[in-house]
Each structure stands twice: as structure tokens, then as C-alpha cells.
C-alpha positions in Angstrom: -10.2 0.0 52.3 -7.3 0.4 49.9 -4.0 1.6 51.2 -2.5 4.7 49.6 0.7 2.8 48.6 -1.4 0.3 46.6 -3.3 3.1 44.8 0.0 4.9 44.0 1.5 1.6 42.7 -1.5 0.9 40.4 -1.5 4.5 39.1 2.3 4.5 38.4 2.1 1.1 36.7 -0.8 2.3 34.5 1.2 5.4 33.6 4.3 3.4 32.8 2.4 1.0 30.5 0.5 3.8 28.7 3.8 5.2 27.4 4.9 1.8 26.1 4.7 1.7 22.3 4.7 -2.1 22.3 1.4 -2.1 24.2 -0.2 1.0 22.6 0.9 0.5 19.0 1.8 -3.2 18.7 4.7 -4.7 16.9 3.0 -5.1 13.5 1.7 -2.7 10.9 -0.8 -3.1 8.1 0.7 -2.4 4.7 -1.9 -1.4 2.0 -0.6 -2.3 -1.5 -2.4 -0.9 -4.5 -1.7 -0.8 -8.2 -3.1 0.7 -11.4 -4.4 -1.4 -12.9 -5.6 -3.7 -10.1 -4.8 -7.4 -10.1 -1.0 -7.3 -10.0 0.7 -10.2 -8.1 2.8 -9.1 -5.2 5.6 -11.0 -3.5 7.6 -9.6 -0.5 11.1 -10.4 0.4 9.6 -12.1 3.5 7.8 -14.6 1.2 4.3 -13.3 1.7 2.2 -12.9 -1.4 -1.1 -11.3 -2.4 -2.9 -9.7 -5.4 -3.6 -6.0 -5.5 -5.4 -4.3 -3.9 -4.3 -6.1 -0.7 -3.5 -5.6 2.9 -0.5 -7.3 4.6 0.3 -7.5 8.3 4.1 -7.1 8.7 6.5 -6.6 11.6 7.3 -3.0 12.1 11.0 -3.6 12.8 11.9 -5.1 9.4 12.6 -3.5 6.0 11.0 -5.3 3.0 11.4 -5.4 -0.8 8.1 -5.7 -2.6 8.1 -7.2 -6.1 5.0 -6.5 -8.3 4.2 -8.2 -11.5 1.3 -8.2 -14.0 1.2 -9.6 -17.5 1.7 -7.0 -20.2 3.4 -4.6 -17.7 6.9 -3.9 -16.6 7.8 -5.5 -13.2 8.1 -3.0 -10.3 10.3 -3.2 -7.2 9.6 -1.1 -4.2 11.6 -0.7 -1.0 9.5 -0.5 2.2 11.5 0.7 5.1 11.1 0.6 8.9 11.4 4.2 10.2 10.8 5.7 13.6 7.4 7.3 13.7 6.0 10.3 15.6 3.6 8.1 17.7 6.4 5.6 18.3 8.8 8.3 19.5 6.1 9.6 21.9 5.7 6.1 23.3 9.4 5.8 23.8 9.5 9.2 25.4 6.8 8.1 27.8 9.0 5.1 28.8 12.0 7.4 29.4 10.0 10.0 31.4 8.4 7.5 33.6 11.6 5.7 34.1 10.7 2.5 32.2 14.1 1.6 30.9 13.0 -2.0 30.4 10.0 -0.8 28.4 12.2 1.5 26.3 14.4 -1.4 25.5 11.5 -3.6 24.6 10.1 -0.9 22.3 13.4 -0.4 20.6 14.0 -4.1 20.1 10.4 -5.0 19.0 10.2 -2.1 16.5 7.0 -0.8 18.1 8.3 2.7 17.7 8.5 2.4 13.9 6.2 2.6 10.9 6.6 1.0 7.5 7.1 3.6 4.8 5.8 4.2 2.3 2.3 3.1 3.5 0.2 2.8 1.5 2.2 1.6 -1.5 0.6 2.7 -4.7 2.2 1.7 -8.0 1.3 2.9 -11.5 2.4 -0.1 -13.7 3.9 0.8 -17.0 2.7 -1.2 -20.1 5.5 -3.1 -21.9 3.9 -2.3 -25.3 3.6 1.4 -26.1 0.4 0.8 -28.0 -1.1 -0.7 -24.8 0.0 2.4 -22.9 -1.8 4.6 -25.5 -4.8 2.4 -25.2 -4.9 2.8 -21.5 -4.7 6.6 -21.8 -7.6 6.6 -24.4 -9.8 4.3 -22.3 -9.1 6.4 -19.1 -10.0 9.6 -21.0 -13.3 8.1 -22.3 -14.2 6.8 -18.8 -13.4 10.1 -17.2 -15.5 12.1 -19.7 -18.4 9.7 -19.5 -18.2 9.5 -15.6 -19.3 5.9 -15.4 -17.6 2.4 -15.2 -16.7 0.8 -18.5 -15.7 -2.8 -19.5 -13.4 -3.1 -22.5 -12.9 -6.3 -24.6 -9.3 -6.2 -25.8 -9.9 -9.0 -28.4 -12.8 -7.1 -30.1 -11.2 -3.7 -29.3 -14.6 -2.5 -28.2 -16.4 -1.5 -25.0 -18.9 -4.2 -23.9 -22.5 -3.0 -24.2 -21.8 0.7 -24.3 -22.6 2.4 -27.6 -21.6 5.9 -26.4 -18.2 4.7 -25.3 -17.6 2.9 -28.6 -18.7 6.0 -30.5 -16.1 8.1 -28.6 -13.5 5.4 -29.3 -14.3 5.5 -33.0 -13.9 9.3 -33.1 -10.1 8.9 -33.0 -9.1 7.2 -36.2 -5.5 5.9 -36.0 -2.9 6.5 -38.6 -1.5 3.4 -40.3 0.3 1.3 -39.2 -1.1 1.9 -35.7 -4.0 0.2 -34.0 -5.3 0.0 -30.5 -3.2 -3.1 -29.5 -0.4 -2.7 -31.9 -1.9 -5.1 -34.5 -1.2 -4.2 -38.1 
């Protein structure tokens, strides 16, 4: 038969640990990184790299700088900051209410009470060449109106195996000296 003191000890230990953000949330956060268009290379100030879209597991307590690059587009730099989150503050409050000063200290030191913001990171890359920016707008407009996926060949300046999309592209004659990719 279990003694009442043992039952009370187990119950109080469970309560104390359930308020601990380090246990309930962990010390890392998954950062989702997206770009338009996809395929941009990403490098973090911590040295981690990936290609968009990607998911990175990062320590909650640190701030990061994210560098995004894609050929033909301007580089982008995004600050990702560690900020106290609602769920993290609730875990910290659980520690304080239960009297877990040690747990509160661990949570504060480990960053378990924080989230990385912004998350997800979504970047609209800006084309270096204004003609490419115009091309992207035209291609997006055609894809939206047709409501299906398209593949574009930038060398031939035509859609691959899609007569309707190419017909719509031809409906917009360009004034000289302009062309789709800035070629004269």
C-alpha cells in the first residue's frame, strides 16, 4: 500500500515538471524558410545552410541573421529574433506558482520560454533586371488565369508544351526596344 506522503510527492513533482517550459516546449524551434521563387540558397549567421523551401532546427534562445541568395535576384537579409512567447510565459508562470525557482532559472537560461520570430520566414525575392520582374508578373498572371501549373523556357521565351499559355503570352506585344528578358 502506498503511503500518502509518497502519493503527494509524486503528484507535486508531476505538477512542478508540467509547468517547466524546458520539458513541455524544448529548447529548439523549427524555423520554416520560404521564398518566391523557390530554390534560393539560405545561410544563417550560425553557419547552417539550406535551399528554400526548408526547415531548420534552431536554439530558441539565440537571435539569427538569415541571408538569402538566388541568381538573378537581389540578396535578402532577414533578422530572426528570440522573443518570449505566450506558451513559454505560461510554462515560466507554472514554475513560479509551484515554487520551482530552479525550473524557472533553467527555462530562462535555456530559452525554452521563447519563440523565433518571424516564423515562418517568407521572402518575395526582387529580380535584379526590371524586365525579369515584368516577365514574372506576366507569367504569374497567365498561370493564375489558366489555373494550372506551367513550365517556362527562358531561352526560347515560351511555355513548354502549352499552346494556350503561349497564345496568351503572344497577346501582349511589347513595344521596342523591350522584350521578355530585356534582349533587344
